[in-house]
C-alpha positions as CSV (number, residue, x, y, z in Angstrom):
1,X,216.8,70.8,94.5
2,X,216.0,73.7,96.7
3,X,212.5,72.4,97.1
4,X,213.8,68.9,98.0
5,X,216.1,70.4,100.7
6,X,213.3,72.4,102.2
7,X,211.1,69.3,102.4
8,X,213.8,67.1,103.8
9,X,214.8,69.6,106.6
10,X,211.3,70.7,107.4
11,X,210.7,73.9,105.4
12,X,213.9,75.7,106.3
13,X,214.5,79.3,105.2
14,X,216.3,80.2,102.0
15,X,219.6,81.2,103.7
16,X,220.0,77.7,105.1
17,X,219.3,76.2,101.7
18,X,221.9,78.4,100.1
19,X,224.4,77.4,102.7
20,X,223.7,73.8,101.9
21,X,224.5,74.5,98.3
22,X,227.7,76.3,99.2
23,X,229.0,73.1,100.9
24,X,228.5,71.1,97.7
25,X,229.3,73.6,94.9
26,X,232.7,75.2,94.9
27,X,232.5,77.0,91.6
28,X,229.1,78.5,91.0
29,X,228.3,79.7,87.4
30,X,225.1,81.6,86.9
31,X,223.7,81.6,83.3
32,X,222.7,85.2,82.6
33,X,219.3,86.0,81.0
34,X,219.5,86.8,77.3
35,X,219.9,90.4,76.3
36,X,217.9,92.2,73.6
37,X,220.9,91.8,71.3
38,X,220.9,88.0,71.8
39,X,217.2,87.6,71.5
40,X,217.2,89.7,68.2
41,X,220.0,87.4,66.8
42,X,218.1,84.3,67.9
43,X,214.9,85.4,66.2
44,X,216.8,86.3,63.0
45,X,218.5,82.9,63.0
46,X,215.1,81.2,63.5
47,X,213.8,83.0,60.5
48,X,216.8,82.0,58.5
49,X,216.4,78.3,59.6
50,X,212.8,78.2,58.3
51,X,213.6,79.9,55.1
52,X,213.9,78.0,51.8
53,X,217.7,78.5,51.3
54,X,220.7,76.2,51.0
55,X,222.1,74.7,54.2
56,X,225.6,76.0,53.4
57,X,224.3,79.6,53.3
58,X,222.4,79.0,56.5
59,X,225.6,77.8,58.2
60,X,227.6,80.8,56.9
61,X,225.0,83.1,58.3
62,X,225.0,81.4,61.7
63,X,228.8,81.6,61.9
64,X,228.7,85.3,61.0
65,X,226.0,86.0,63.6
66,X,228.0,84.2,66.3
67,X,231.1,86.1,65.5
68,X,229.2,89.4,65.7
69,X,227.6,88.5,69.0
70,X,231.1,87.9,70.4
71,X,231.8,91.5,69.8
72,X,228.5,92.9,71.1
73,X,230.3,94.1,74.3
74,X,232.0,96.7,72.0
75,X,228.6,97.9,70.6
76,X,228.5,95.7,67.5
77,X,224.9,94.9,66.6
78,X,223.1,92.0,65.0
79,X,220.2,93.8,63.3
80,X,218.6,93.9,59.9
81,X,221.4,96.0,58.4
82,X,224.0,93.5,59.6
83,X,222.0,90.6,58.3
84,X,221.8,92.2,54.8
85,X,225.6,92.5,54.7
86,X,225.9,88.8,55.6
87,X,223.1,87.6,53.3
88,X,223.4,90.0,50.4
89,X,220.9,88.1,48.2
90,X,218.2,87.9,50.8
91,X,214.7,88.0,49.3
92,X,212.3,90.7,50.3
93,X,210.3,88.3,52.5
94,X,213.3,87.5,54.7
95,X,214.3,91.1,55.0
96,X,210.7,91.9,56.2
97,X,211.1,89.2,58.8
98,X,214.4,90.7,59.9
99,X,212.5,94.0,60.4
100,X,210.0,92.2,62.5
101,X,212.8,90.8,64.7
102,X,214.3,94.2,65.1
103,X,211.0,95.7,66.3
104,X,209.9,92.8,68.6
105,X,213.2,91.9,70.3
106,X,213.1,94.6,73.0
107,X,209.6,93.6,74.1
108,X,210.5,89.9,74.0
109,X,213.0,90.7,76.7
110,X,210.9,93.1,78.8
111,X,207.6,91.3,78.6
112,X,207.3,89.3,81.8
113,X,205.4,86.5,80.1
114,X,208.4,85.8,77.8
115,X,211.4,87.5,79.5
116,X,213.9,86.5,76.8
117,X,213.2,82.7,77.3
118,X,214.4,81.1,74.0
119,X,211.7,78.4,74.2
120,X,209.0,81.0,74.6
121,X,210.4,83.1,71.8
122,X,210.4,80.1,69.5
123,X,206.8,79.3,70.5
124,X,205.8,82.9,69.7
125,X,207.4,82.7,66.2
126,X,205.8,79.3,65.6
127,X,202.4,80.7,66.4
128,X,203.1,83.6,64.1
129,X,204.1,81.2,61.3
130,X,201.0,79.1,61.7
131,X,198.7,82.1,61.6
132,X,200.4,83.4,58.5
133,X,199.9,80.0,56.9
134,X,196.2,80.2,57.8
135,X,195.9,83.7,56.3
136,X,197.5,82.4,53.0
137,X,195.3,79.3,52.9
138,X,192.1,81.5,53.3
139,X,193.4,84.3,51.0
140,X,193.3,86.8,53.9
141,X,195.7,89.7,53.2
142,X,197.5,89.9,56.5
143,X,200.7,91.9,57.0
144,X,203.2,89.8,59.1
145,X,204.4,92.8,61.1
146,X,200.8,93.8,62.0
147,X,200.0,90.2,62.9
148,X,203.1,90.0,65.0
149,X,202.2,93.1,66.9
150,X,198.7,91.9,67.6
151,X,200.0,88.4,68.6
152,X,202.4,90.0,71.1
153,X,199.5,91.9,72.7
154,X,197.4,88.8,72.8
155,X,200.2,86.8,74.5
156,X,201.6,89.4,76.9
157,X,198.9,92.1,77.4
158,X,196.1,92.2,80.0
159,X,193.3,90.0,78.6
160,X,190.7,92.6,79.5
161,X,192.6,95.2,77.5
162,X,192.9,92.8,74.5
163,X,189.2,92.2,74.7
164,X,188.6,95.9,74.6
165,X,190.8,96.3,71.6
166,X,189.1,93.5,69.6
167,X,185.7,94.9,70.6
168,X,186.7,98.3,69.1
169,X,187.8,96.5,65.9
170,X,184.5,94.5,65.7
171,X,182.4,97.6,66.3
172,X,184.2,99.9,63.8
173,X,182.6,99.8,60.3
174,X,186.1,99.6,58.7
175,X,187.6,97.3,61.3
176,X,190.1,100.0,62.5
177,X,191.1,100.8,66.1
178,X,191.0,104.5,65.4
179,X,191.1,105.4,69.1
180,X,194.8,104.3,69.2
181,X,195.8,107.1,66.8
182,X,196.8,109.8,69.3
183,X,198.5,107.3,71.7
184,X,200.5,105.7,68.9
185,X,201.7,109.1,67.5
186,X,202.8,110.3,71.0
187,X,204.5,107.0,71.8
188,X,206.4,107.1,68.5
189,X,207.5,110.6,69.2
190,X,208.4,109.7,72.8
191,X,206.0,112.2,74.2
192,X,204.2,111.9,77.5
193,X,201.2,109.6,77.3
194,X,197.9,109.9,79.3
195,X,196.2,106.5,79.0
196,X,192.9,105.4,80.2
197,X,193.0,103.5,83.5
198,X,192.5,100.1,81.9
199,X,195.3,100.8,79.4
200,X,197.8,102.3,81.7
201,X,200.5,99.6,81.8
202,X,204.3,99.7,81.1
203,X,203.9,96.9,78.5
204,X,201.2,98.8,76.6
205,X,203.3,102.0,76.5
206,X,206.1,100.0,74.9
207,X,203.7,98.1,72.6
208,X,202.2,101.4,71.3
209,X,205.6,102.6,70.1
210,X,206.2,99.5,68.0
211,X,205.7,100.0,64.2
212,X,203.5,99.6,62.3
213,X,200.9,101.9,63.9
214,X,197.5,100.1,63.8
215,X,195.0,103.0,64.2
216,X,194.4,103.2,60.4
217,X,194.7,99.5,59.6
218,X,191.8,97.1,59.0
219,X,192.4,94.4,61.6
220,X,189.5,92.2,60.7
221,X,191.8,89.8,58.8
222,X,194.1,89.6,61.8
223,X,191.2,88.7,64.1
224,X,190.0,86.2,61.5
225,X,193.3,84.2,61.8
226,X,193.4,84.7,65.6
227,X,189.9,83.3,66.3
228,X,191.1,80.9,69.0
229,X,191.0,83.8,71.4
230,X,189.4,86.7,69.5
231,X,186.2,85.8,67.6
232,X,185.4,88.0,64.7
233,X,181.9,89.3,65.6
234,X,180.3,91.8,63.2
235,X,176.8,93.2,63.2
236,X,176.0,91.1,60.1
237,X,176.6,87.9,62.2
238,X,173.3,88.7,63.9
239,X,171.4,88.9,60.6
240,X,169.6,86.1,58.7
241,X,170.7,85.5,55.1
242,X,167.9,87.7,53.9
243,X,168.9,90.5,56.3
244,X,172.5,90.3,55.3
245,X,171.7,90.4,51.6
246,X,169.5,93.5,52.1
247,X,172.2,95.2,54.2
248,X,174.8,94.6,51.5
249,X,172.5,95.9,48.8
250,X,171.6,99.0,50.8
251,X,175.2,99.9,51.6
252,X,176.3,99.3,48.0
253,X,173.5,101.3,46.3
254,X,171.8,103.3,49.0
255,X,169.6,105.4,46.7
256,X,167.8,102.1,45.6
257,X,166.8,101.3,49.1
258,X,163.2,102.4,48.6
259,X,162.6,99.6,46.1
260,X,163.4,97.1,48.9
261,X,160.6,98.3,51.2
262,X,158.5,95.2,51.2
263,X,161.5,92.9,52.0
264,X,162.7,95.2,54.7
265,X,159.3,95.4,56.3
266,X,159.1,91.6,56.4
267,X,162.3,91.4,58.5
268,X,162.2,90.9,62.3
269,X,162.6,94.1,64.2
270,X,166.0,93.2,65.7
271,X,167.4,92.8,62.2
272,X,166.1,96.2,60.9
273,X,167.8,97.7,64.0
274,X,171.1,96.2,63.0
275,X,170.6,97.4,59.5
276,X,169.9,100.9,60.7
277,X,173.0,100.8,62.9
278,X,175.2,100.1,59.8
279,X,173.4,102.7,57.7
280,X,173.9,105.4,60.3
281,X,177.6,104.4,60.6
282,X,178.0,105.0,56.9
283,X,176.0,108.2,57.1
284,X,178.4,109.7,59.6
285,X,181.0,109.9,56.9
286,X,178.9,112.5,55.0
287,X,180.1,116.1,55.3
288,X,177.2,117.7,53.4
289,X,173.6,117.1,54.0
290,X,171.6,118.1,50.9
291,X,170.3,114.9,49.3
292,X,173.2,112.3,49.7
293,X,172.3,108.8,48.6
294,X,172.7,107.5,52.1
295,X,169.7,109.7,53.1
296,X,167.5,107.5,50.9
297,X,168.6,104.5,52.8
298,X,167.9,106.1,56.2
299,X,164.4,107.0,55.0
300,X,163.7,103.6,53.5
301,X,164.7,101.7,56.7
302,X,162.6,104.1,58.9
303,X,159.6,103.5,56.6
304,X,160.0,99.8,56.9
305,X,160.3,100.0,60.7
306,X,158.6,103.3,61.9
307,X,160.1,102.8,65.4
308,X,163.5,103.7,63.9
309,X,162.3,107.1,62.7
310,X,163.3,108.7,65.9
311,X,166.9,107.5,65.4
312,X,167.1,109.2,62.0
313,X,165.6,112.3,63.5
314,X,168.1,112.3,66.3
315,X,171.0,111.7,63.9
316,X,170.0,114.6,61.6
317,X,169.4,116.9,64.5
318,X,173.0,116.4,65.6
319,X,174.6,117.3,62.3
320,X,176.6,120.6,62.3
321,X,174.5,123.5,61.1
322,X,177.1,124.3,58.4
323,X,176.5,120.8,56.8
324,X,172.7,121.3,56.3
325,X,171.7,122.4,52.8
326,X,168.3,123.5,51.5
327,X,167.7,120.4,49.4
328,X,167.2,118.2,52.4
329,X,164.1,120.0,53.7
330,X,161.6,118.9,51.0
331,X,163.3,115.5,50.9
332,X,162.3,114.7,54.5
333,X,159.4,117.0,55.1
334,X,156.7,114.4,54.6
335,X,158.3,111.9,57.0
336,X,156.4,111.5,60.3
337,X,159.6,112.0,62.3
338,X,160.7,115.2,60.5
339,X,158.8,117.9,62.3
340,X,161.1,117.9,65.3
341,X,164.2,118.0,63.1
342,X,162.9,121.1,61.2
343,X,162.0,122.8,64.4
344,X,165.5,122.2,65.8
345,X,167.1,123.5,62.6
346,X,165.1,126.8,62.9
347,X,166.6,127.3,66.3
348,X,170.2,126.8,65.2
349,X,172.7,128.6,62.9
350,X,171.6,126.9,59.7
351,X,171.9,129.1,56.6
352,X,169.1,131.5,55.6
353,X,168.3,129.4,52.5
354,X,167.7,126.4,54.7
355,X,165.4,128.4,57.0
356,X,163.6,129.8,53.9
357,X,163.1,126.2,52.7
358,X,161.6,125.2,56.1
359,X,159.3,128.2,55.9
360,X,158.1,127.2,52.4
361,X,157.4,123.7,53.6
362,X,155.4,124.8,56.6
363,X,153.3,127.2,54.5
364,X,152.6,124.4,52.1
């Protein structure tokens, strides 16, 4: 109506439009935005509505929630604990959803893209329900609370930041956004946060404080059911079926990698590079470098593609001196890339037995 008045009277200013309304409307009633309390109650009632329970029970729950909301000005809350007193026989699945509503309601109000709008809240929960159905249909073990937290970021966060988060998950060998660990811990403890420039946003600060914490959770299943916006891209996606089969075999039984030399050597160079990427990712988990099985895999891939030998050499040169054990010296000494590694170790604080083993090899 404001727009029509402006157009009719030639784009007049807001004050004149409001004056026009004042002549027509004698008793103005403004509908206030929903509070966190009301959004939480609405979400919980939506969960009840979609649950497989009797209509009579649903109606009794609705009446109890409405009565409790009427007393919210006195500090009475509609939360998970209240819902369990109303619905004493609630199954564990429903209680978990009440927990989800408890955690998400504050951000449903503060996030500008939702701002407590009931229609948008319902759309969010519908999207969550659909993705959970997809996860069950594909036998993907997705925790609803984790999926809800990621979906909230996808819908309300900066798209560039969401892309950075999914890229971190895709690039981690275990699909975990480990870089979030310190931020999430400080947010949960209400400590001061120093975020990177891209991440420094009020929404993200609130989002980090929501449980569960994601840093130690494999999110590949979540991305799998969220592929409309976040494709699941792993290094294996760039491999042929032969390359993917070899990579699986090497990571599963790394000390048998030498027996796969001919097949590895026949792969295109880009594929052996991807395989070396994954082998070195797994190698970084080793804390002692004598003759771990993953070392056999590193040597085998470098033999199949000699151009990758420098990567193995660089990787071993960067290992802490205290991790190097004498057994590794004869293991790698006959490799064309090993001379530089042995020279570097002689100049570091490796143990005397390691230096003695190097001296023995050089004399030989």
